[in-house]
N, C-alpha and C positions, 0 to 999 in steps of 0.2 A: 385745563390749565393752558395758558397761551404762551406767546414768545415775543421777544423784542425783534422788530424788523431790521434787517440789514440789506444793503444794496451791493451789487457786484456788477457795475456797468463796464461795457467795452465799446470803443468807438468802431462803428461799422462804416466802411467806405464802399460806395456803389458808383460805378461809372454810368454816364448817360450821354446821349447826343441831343443837342438842342437845335431845332430847325426854325429858321426865321423866315416868315412870309410877310409880304407887303400887300395891303389892300390899297389899290391905286385908282385914282379917278381918271376915266377916259377923257373928260373935258380938259383937265389941267395937266394930266400926266404926273401929278404929284402924289406922294404917299399920304394917305389920309389916316391909316392905322397900321401899326406894326404888331404882328402876332408871333409869339414864340411858343412852340409846342415840342413835346418830347417823343412824338411818334412819327413814323413814316407816313407819307401821303399828305394831301391838303388838309388844312384845319377843317374841323366839322362846323356845321351851322351853329351848334350850341356854343362852340368856342368863339366863333366870330361874334355872336350876340353878346357873350359874356365879356369879351375883351374890348370890342369896338362900340358896343351900345346898340340899342334898338334902331336908331335912325339909320346908321350905316349898314346894319344887318338887313333892314328892310330894303334899302337902296341896292345892296349887293344881290339880294334875293330876286329883285325885280329886273335885274340887268339881263338882257338877252344876248345871244351870240352876236359878235361883230364881224361882218363879212369883210372880205378884202376890199370890196368897193367902198363900203362905209368907212373903212380904215383910211383909204386913200383920200376920201372926201372929207375926212375929219368930222364925221357925223355920229360917231359912237358915243353913247351916253351910259351913265352909271359907273359902277366900280368893278374892278377885276383883281384877282389874286395873282401874284407873281412870286416865285421862290427867290429868296435873296441869298442865303448862305446857311451853313451849318457849323457847329463847333462842339468839341468834346468838353465834358464837365464831370465833376464828382460831387456826391452828397456825403455828408458825414453825420451820422446819427448815433446816439447812445442806445445801445441794445443791452438790456439786462441779461447777464448770464445766470444760469441756475446756480444757486448758492450751495455750499456744503450743508449737510443735514445730520441729525442724530436721531436714531430710532430707539424706542423703548420696548423691551419684551421681558418676560419672566421665565426663569428656569425652575424646574422642580415642582410644578403645579399642573393641575388639570382643571378644565372648565367645569363649573358646577353651579347651576341655578343663577346665572348672570354674575357669578363671582369666580374666584380661583381657589381651589382646595389644594392644600399642600400638606403632605405627610410630615415634612420637617420645615424649618424656617427656610424660606425661598431666597433666590438670588435675582436681583434686578440687573438686567443686561442692557448696556448702552452701546449702540453700534453706529459708528460714523460712516457717512456715505459721501463721496466726492463724485458729482455727476460729470465733471469736466474730463475729457479724454486726456490722458497723459499726466494728470495730477492725482494726488492721493491724500488721505487724511494722515497727518503726522502725529496727532494725539488728541485726547479729550481732556476737558477740565470742567470743574464745577464745584458746587457745595451741596452737602447733605445736612440739613438743619443748621446751616451757617458754617459748617466745617469744610474746608477746602479739600479737594482731591484732584489728582492728575493721573492719567493712564494712557495706554496705547489706543489704537483705533477702536478697540473693543474693551469696554469696562464691565467688570463683574462686581456688583456691590452686594455684599451679604447683608440681608435685612434682619432687623431685630424687632421684637414686639413693639407696637405703638399703642397710643390711646386711640379713642374713636375719631379724633381729628387727623390722625396720621402724621407723617413727616413731609417736609417740603424739600424739593430738589431744584437746583438750577444747573444747567449744563450746556456746553457748547463744544464745537470742534475746531481744530486748527488744520489748515490746508497747506500743502506744498505750493499752492498758488500764491501764498503770502498773506492770506487774510484768514478770517475766522467766520464761523456760522453765526446765525442769530443766537441769542440766549434763550433757551427753552426752559419751561418749567414743568414740574410734575408734583403730584401729591400722592403718597403711597400709605396705605393702612394695612397693618398685619395684626390680626386679632383672633381670639378663639370665639367659637359660637356660644350661644347662651345655653346650649345643651352640655351639661357637665360630663356626660359619657362620650362626647365627641372630642378626641384628642388632636384633631387636625387644626392647622392654621389656615385662616381665610384671608386672602390678599386681594386688595382692590387698588386700581391705579386710575388716576385722572391726569391725562396729558394729551395734548394735540399730537404728540409724536408716537403714540401707542401703535404698535404693529402686530399685536397678538390677536387673539380671538375677540369677537364682538363684546364690547363693554356693556354694562347695564344701560338700557335705553334712557337717553336724555341726562344721564348722570353728569356728563361734561358740560352740558348746557347750564345745568343748575349748580355745578360745582358741588355735587352731593354724592357721598358714598351710598351704595345700596345697603340694606340691612346686613349686619355681620352674619355670615353663615349662609347667605343666599336669599334671593327674592321669593315671595309667595308664588304659588303656581300661576296665578293670573298674570304675573309679570315675568314669567320665565319661559323663554323660547326653548322647546324641547330639542333633543339631539337629532331627531329625524322628523321630516314633514308628516310621516305616517302617524306620529303621536298626536297630531292635531285632529284626527278623525273624530267625528261626532255622529250620533244617530238620534236626532231630535225630530219630532213630528211637527213640522211647520205648516200651519193651515194656509197661510198666504202663499207660500212657495208651492204647496200642493195644488192650490187653485190655479196659479199661473201655469203650472205644467199641464194641468187638465185642459185649460182654455186653449193652450197652444198644441193640443193633440199629442203631447209626449206620452200621456197615458190615457187610455180609453175608459171613461167612467160613465158611459151611456147606460150601463145596467143599473146605476144608482138613481135614487130619486133626484129629480131636478138636475140630472147629469153630474151629480156629485158635488153640487155647489149650494151654499146657503144664499138667502136673499141679500145678505150683506157682502157677498163676494168671496167669502172664505170657503174652504172645502168642508163639506159635512163629514160625518163619521165614515160613511161608505167611501166617499171620494178620497178621504185621507188614507184609508186602508189600501185602496186601489193604487194610489200614487206613492205609497211608502217606499218601494225600491228606488224610484226615480228621485224622490226627495232626499234619500240618504246619499245617493250618488252625487246629486247636484250640490248639496251643502259641503261636500268634501272635494269638489273638483278644483277649487282654488287653493288648496292647502299647500301645494308646492310653491306657488307664487307668493303666498303669504309668508311661508318659511323663508324664501329667498329675500323678500323685501325686509323681513325682520333682521336677517343676517347683515344686510347692507346698511340699514338705517338705525338699528338698535331698538326700534319699536317692538315691544313684546308681541310675539305671534299670537298667543291666545287672546290678548287684548284686541288686536286688530281683527281677528276672526269674530270675536264677540260683538264688536261694533257693527260688522257686516250683518250679523244675525239680528241685532237689535234694530238697525236702521232699515234693512230691506229684506231680511230673511233670504239673502243671497240672490234675489232677483234684481238684476242690474239695470232696470229701465227707469223711466220717469213716470211717476204716478199721475194719472189724469187730474188736472186741477191743482197739482202741487209742483213747486219749482225745484224740488230736490231731484238730483240725478245720480244714478249709479249705485254701486254696492254700499257706499258710505253716505249716500244722499248729499252730494255736493250742491251747494247753493251759490248764488252770485257773491254773497257775503263771505262764504267759506273760501271761494276762489280768491277773493280780495285778501283774506287773511294769510293764505299760504304764499301768495306772491309777495306780500309785504314782509312777512316774518321768516321766510326761508329764501334768502337771496341767491344761494347756490342753485336752488330749483328754478328760480326765475331766470337765471343766466342760461340754464340749459334749455328751457322752454322758449324763451324770447325769440331766438333766430328762426324758429319754425312758424312764428306768427307775424313778426315785424321785420323790417329791413335790418340785417345784421349790423349795419353801421349805427342804427339807432340803439340797438342793444348794447353796443360797446360804449356808448357815451351817456346813456340815460339809465336811471334806476327806477324801480317801482317804489314810489315813496311811501313812507309812513305819514299819514295825514296829520299827525300831531307835530311834525317837524317841518322846517322850512327847507325846501330843496330847489330853490330858484335856479333855472337854467340847466339842471341836470336830471330833472324828473320827467317821466312820461306825462303827456297831457291827458285829459280825461278821455278823449276819444281812443287814444292808444291803450289806456288802462282798461277801458270797456272792451276793446277787442281782445286783450289778453285774458280778461275774465271769461268772456264768452267762449274763447277757444279752449280754455281749461275745463269749463263745465261741459262743453261739447265732447271733449276727449274722453270723459268718463261716462257720458250718456250713451249706453249701448243699445238703445231702442233703434231698430232697423226693420221697417215694414217689409222689406224685400228679402230679409235674411231668414234662415231657418229658425223657427220658434220666435221670430220677431226680435232676435237679439244678435248684435254684432259681437261675437265672442272675442275677436281681437281687441276691441275696445274694452270689453269687460275684463280681459286679462291684463291689459295695460293699466287699467284704473287701480289695480291692487297697489302698485308702486306709488301712484299718485296720492292715494289716501294715506299711505305710510308717510310720505313727505308732508302731507297736511298735518298729521299728528306731530311731526317734528316741529313744524311751524307753531302749533298750539303749545308745545313745550316752551318754545322761545317766548311766545306772547304771555304765557302764564308767569314765567320768571319775571318779565318786565312789569306785569300787573302787581306782583308782590313787591317788587322793588319800589314802585311808586306809592303803593297804599299801605305798606307795612314798615317802611323805613328800614328795610333789611333785605339782604339778598335771599333768594329762594332757598339756597342751600343752608343758610343760617336759620331760616324761619321755620321750616317744616321738615317732616320726615320724608324719605324717598317715596314711600307708598302713598302718603297724602298728597305729595306733589303730583303724582299721576292722577289721583282723584280730582284734584283742582284742574288739571289739564283736561279731564273729561268734562267738567263743568264748563270750561272755556270752549271746548269743541261743540258741546251740545247747546248751551244756553247763551254763550257769548261772553266777551270780556267785561261787558257792563255788569252782568249778573255777578261774575266772579269778583270784580273790583269793589262793588258795593258791599259784598259779604266780607271781603278781606278788610276793607276800611272799618266796618263796624266791629269786627273782631279786634282790630288794633285799638280802636277808640275805647273799647271796654277793658283793655289790658289783658285780654284772654290769650292763651296759647293758640297758635295758628295750626290747628289740627282739624280733621274731618268732622269730629263731633261738634266743635264750636262753630266752624264755618258753615256747615250745613244748616245749623239752627238759625243762622242770620241771612239765609237766602230769602229774598223777597217773595211774596206769593206768586208773582208772575214767573219766578225762576225756580220754584220748588219742584218742578217736574224733573230737574236735573238730579234730584236725590235718588229717585227710582232708577234713572238712567245709569248713574254711577254704581249703585248697588247691583244692577243687572250685569253691567260690564265686568265688575270685579268678582262675579260668581264663577265657579269652576267651569260650568257649562251653561250657556245662556238658554233658558227655556221660554222666555217671554216672546210675545209678538212684537213687530215693529210698532213705533209710536204713531199708529194710525187707528183712530177709533172705527168701529164697525160701520158707522154711517158715512165715514169718509173714504172707505175702501172703494177703489174703482172697480167697475165690472170687468174691465180689461185694461191692459197696459196702453198708455197713450202712444200714439205713433208720430206725433209731431216732434221733429228734431230741430233744435236751434240751428239757424243758418250762420256758418262762420266762413269768412272769406278764405282763410287758410286753415286747412284741417290736418296737415302733416305734423304730427307730434312725435318728438324723438323718443326712443326707448330709453327712458332715464333710469329705471330701476330694473326690476326682474325681467329677464328675457326668455325664461323657460315657459313655454306655453303648452298646457295640456291640450290634447286633441279634443275638438268639440264632440 
């Protein structure tokens, strides 16, 4: 739930000194150009060229020293600079001050499966915050389902049972500064679970001002409550990263570890490898301890990324298992990179649909002044004058793909572990972008918002279709489901995926399983005999630590 924007400007005054210089002709002793600069010292060549033009700049640049004899003989040629005067001045600019805010939390509940479990009816707490020194919140006001309320700087609203749609709140803060905050919104649901033996109340909140534990992933993007009583296991981030641990025999991962001499399978037939590049039975058994350790080495980062973005940790880990079996390189002959197999198109999607991620990444790739004035545009909309051009977008995509491509010929095991670790957060942000894009695809093709059209679980399944097969596949299936007047659920939508898109069905079914057992989507004939060593060349490779910063030791 969003808010109405408010402004709080203040006039900022800054003093400066203006220095005036004259570009003067030796021949006529007349001023041919006046330059005014705000720094000590002579004007720079760039300033002379910009203010006086190319002709005078070239003439000044070609002017040599004038000796005393030449000066007396009046034979000096060209142009010279002479200081004229200085004067004090002031600039006045409107600087927006941070506005007052209101934060939302719950009392009397504990987190449980991406929802909040309460033994008794809970209390919603609204807390005002005034960021200006010397000022304070004088009171809060708002409405609950249209009924007005006022209170002090902290409000406690006792909640009552609601229907599945919940109740709507609008609220704002008054400040001693003399103004008020934006008008914020929230939607709150208080219900029982479907289990008659469970006497607890389950509470869910949708609001941009939420300050409690992580809400159900993408629920705010879709404006959709999770299932009453909690999300299924594949959409539930556990309480500890250790609870993500798996012990699956991954043939592709085992082969990669054998090839890079992490485990010695020389006693096995063919060195522990099959002709198709996978580990054979002996190689798989030899590599088992390393496979178990490797598939769990990213769990802390996955857990941290899930807590920051809301993307369910089991879903993110299952994607890594399905896409790469946790081997974060680029496969020979395939353009996908990293744990989640990022492509150029995938990079384009995350930069388009996750603008906050673009804003964080952009200054490490392009000039910061460009990032402040230009957006990464949605190709379906017109952004004349404020959009990156194609060369800038290409550089952004290349830098993003390169940031998750951990192939490193000179590194231990041929893998840059810093890049592999960093990529976990990038792929979490990519899934947030896919949530946003999925919501827009439904809005366009189903004449309804995502939250109104489908269940929370199915919206995640649709997001996986979008992530794996693309918005074209998802949009065609949504449109056909809508045209037939069918409900927008996984059963009906999956039946309308075109033949070229039906691979997404197995993908979704695998990801939504408790523990992913399948191999990555590479057929045996496509499996490389070794990981590719070619890394895309990107002009700027410094990428900020946007999400998880905790890095397990290699």
